[in-house]
C-alpha atoms as an extended CHARMM CRD file, in Angstrom:
* protein
*
        78  EXT
         1         1  UNK       CA            116.5600000000       85.2750000000      123.9510000000  PROA      1               0.0000000000
         2         2  UNK       CA            116.4110000000       89.0320000000      123.4230000000  PROA      2               0.0000000000
         3         3  UNK       CA            119.6600000000       88.9520000000      121.4450000000  PROA      3               0.0000000000
         4         4  UNK       CA            118.2710000000       86.3270000000      119.0690000000  PROA      4               0.0000000000
         5         5  UNK       CA            115.1440000000       88.4020000000      118.5260000000  PROA      5               0.0000000000
         6         6  UNK       CA            117.1850000000       91.5540000000      117.9160000000  PROA      6               0.0000000000
         7         7  UNK       CA            119.3180000000       89.6480000000      115.4020000000  PROA      7               0.0000000000
         8         8  UNK       CA            116.2260000000       88.4010000000      113.5450000000  PROA      8               0.0000000000
         9         9  UNK       CA            114.7830000000       91.9180000000      113.4070000000  PROA      9               0.0000000000
        10        10  UNK       CA            118.0530000000       93.2620000000      112.0280000000  PROA      10              0.0000000000
        11        11  UNK       CA            118.1940000000       90.5510000000      109.3430000000  PROA      11              0.0000000000
        12        12  UNK       CA            114.6220000000       91.2970000000      108.2430000000  PROA      12              0.0000000000
        13        13  UNK       CA            115.3140000000       95.0270000000      108.2480000000  PROA      13              0.0000000000
        14        14  UNK       CA            118.4050000000       94.6350000000      106.0720000000  PROA      14              0.0000000000
        15        15  UNK       CA            116.5710000000       92.3610000000      103.6410000000  PROA      15              0.0000000000
        16        16  UNK       CA            113.6920000000       94.8260000000      103.2960000000  PROA      16              0.0000000000
        17        17  UNK       CA            116.0110000000       97.7630000000      102.7210000000  PROA      17              0.0000000000
        18        18  UNK       CA            118.0650000000       95.8350000000      100.1780000000  PROA      18              0.0000000000
        19        19  UNK       CA            115.1140000000       94.5550000000       98.1420000000  PROA      19              0.0000000000
        20        20  UNK       CA            112.7970000000       97.5610000000       98.1460000000  PROA      20              0.0000000000
        21        21  UNK       CA            111.9550000000      100.9910000000       99.5150000000  PROA      21              0.0000000000
        22        22  UNK       CA            109.5870000000      100.2730000000      102.4090000000  PROA      22              0.0000000000
        23        23  UNK       CA            109.2980000000      103.9120000000      103.5440000000  PROA      23              0.0000000000
        24        24  UNK       CA            108.1320000000      104.9790000000      100.0970000000  PROA      24              0.0000000000
        25        25  UNK       CA            105.7150000000      102.0680000000       99.8450000000  PROA      25              0.0000000000
        26        26  UNK       CA            104.1650000000      102.7030000000      103.2700000000  PROA      26              0.0000000000
        27        27  UNK       CA            103.9160000000      106.4060000000      102.4680000000  PROA      27              0.0000000000
        28        28  UNK       CA            102.0000000000      105.4720000000       99.3400000000  PROA      28              0.0000000000
        29        29  UNK       CA             99.7060000000      103.2230000000      101.4110000000  PROA      29              0.0000000000
        30        30  UNK       CA             98.9760000000      106.1120000000      103.7730000000  PROA      30              0.0000000000
        31        31  UNK       CA             98.3750000000      108.4950000000      100.8710000000  PROA      31              0.0000000000
        32        32  UNK       CA             95.8630000000      106.1000000000       99.3060000000  PROA      32              0.0000000000
        33        33  UNK       CA             94.1870000000      105.6240000000      102.7010000000  PROA      33              0.0000000000
        34        34  UNK       CA             93.8210000000      109.3790000000      103.1710000000  PROA      34              0.0000000000
        35        35  UNK       CA             92.4990000000      109.7470000000       99.6380000000  PROA      35              0.0000000000
        36        36  UNK       CA             89.9380000000      107.0080000000      100.2810000000  PROA      36              0.0000000000
        37        37  UNK       CA             88.7690000000      108.8350000000      103.4050000000  PROA      37              0.0000000000
        38        38  UNK       CA             88.5420000000      112.1650000000      101.6040000000  PROA      38              0.0000000000
        39        39  UNK       CA             86.6120000000      110.6780000000       98.6820000000  PROA      39              0.0000000000
        40        40  UNK       CA             84.2580000000      108.8540000000      101.0350000000  PROA      40              0.0000000000
        41        41  UNK       CA             83.5330000000      112.0800000000      102.9170000000  PROA      41              0.0000000000
        42        42  UNK       CA             83.0180000000      113.9480000000       99.6430000000  PROA      42              0.0000000000
        43        43  UNK       CA             80.6680000000      111.2580000000       98.3210000000  PROA      43              0.0000000000
        44        44  UNK       CA             78.6350000000      111.1150000000      101.5380000000  PROA      44              0.0000000000
        45        45  UNK       CA             78.3460000000      114.8990000000      101.5760000000  PROA      45              0.0000000000
        46        46  UNK       CA             77.0120000000      114.9130000000       98.0260000000  PROA      46              0.0000000000
        47        47  UNK       CA             74.6250000000      112.0820000000       98.8740000000  PROA      47              0.0000000000
        48        48  UNK       CA             73.0590000000      114.3610000000      101.4690000000  PROA      48              0.0000000000
        49        49  UNK       CA             74.7560000000      113.1980000000      104.6630000000  PROA      49              0.0000000000
        50        50  UNK       CA             75.4820000000      116.6510000000      106.0730000000  PROA      50              0.0000000000
        51        51  UNK       CA             75.7830000000      115.7540000000      109.7470000000  PROA      51              0.0000000000
        52        52  UNK       CA             79.4510000000      115.3600000000      110.6010000000  PROA      52              0.0000000000
        53        53  UNK       CA             78.7410000000      113.1050000000      113.5890000000  PROA      53              0.0000000000
        54        54  UNK       CA             77.2990000000      110.5800000000      111.1290000000  PROA      54              0.0000000000
        55        55  UNK       CA             79.7180000000      111.1030000000      108.2500000000  PROA      55              0.0000000000
        56        56  UNK       CA             83.0240000000      111.0180000000      110.1120000000  PROA      56              0.0000000000
        57        57  UNK       CA             82.6550000000      107.6070000000      111.8210000000  PROA      57              0.0000000000
        58        58  UNK       CA             81.7270000000      106.1240000000      108.4310000000  PROA      58              0.0000000000
        59        59  UNK       CA             84.7780000000      107.7710000000      106.8530000000  PROA      59              0.0000000000
        60        60  UNK       CA             87.0570000000      106.4840000000      109.6180000000  PROA      60              0.0000000000
        61        61  UNK       CA             85.6840000000      102.9610000000      109.2930000000  PROA      61              0.0000000000
        62        62  UNK       CA             86.0780000000      102.8810000000      105.5110000000  PROA      62              0.0000000000
        63        63  UNK       CA             89.5650000000      104.3960000000      105.6920000000  PROA      63              0.0000000000
        64        64  UNK       CA             90.6020000000      101.8330000000      108.2810000000  PROA      64              0.0000000000
        65        65  UNK       CA             89.3040000000       98.9650000000      106.1370000000  PROA      65              0.0000000000
        66        66  UNK       CA             91.1310000000      100.3640000000      103.0860000000  PROA      66              0.0000000000
        67        67  UNK       CA             94.3490000000      100.6480000000      105.1100000000  PROA      67              0.0000000000
        68        68  UNK       CA             94.1140000000       97.0790000000      106.3920000000  PROA      68              0.0000000000
        69        69  UNK       CA             93.3390000000       95.7840000000      102.9040000000  PROA      69              0.0000000000
        70        70  UNK       CA             96.2960000000       97.6520000000      101.3920000000  PROA      70              0.0000000000
        71        71  UNK       CA             98.5460000000       96.4600000000      104.2080000000  PROA      71              0.0000000000
        72        72  UNK       CA             97.4580000000       92.8650000000      103.6200000000  PROA      72              0.0000000000
        73        73  UNK       CA             98.1520000000       93.1860000000       99.8850000000  PROA      73              0.0000000000
        74        74  UNK       CA            101.5660000000       94.7270000000      100.5890000000  PROA      74              0.0000000000
        75        75  UNK       CA            102.5140000000       91.9340000000      102.9840000000  PROA      75              0.0000000000
        76        76  UNK       CA            101.2810000000       89.3260000000      100.5220000000  PROA      76              0.0000000000
        77        77  UNK       CA            103.4930000000       90.8160000000       97.8110000000  PROA      77              0.0000000000
        78        78  UNK       CA            106.5000000000       90.8900000000      100.1740000000  PROA      78              0.0000000000
């Protein structure tokens, strides 16, 4: 059973590498996620939220949602 699973993983890996550049695409997803977090923090700071213990959990939550949304879009396109 483990050999069949390993074979399936290898087939999927080869197909991904042949059809696209997954490392570049995931790097772009992470870059956009980080940018979303930075912009959220910047916006909250300029809206008057100066306490980091309030701002940072909001930034983490929004960044996480952006990452999951981008990941879902990427998988949908694949």
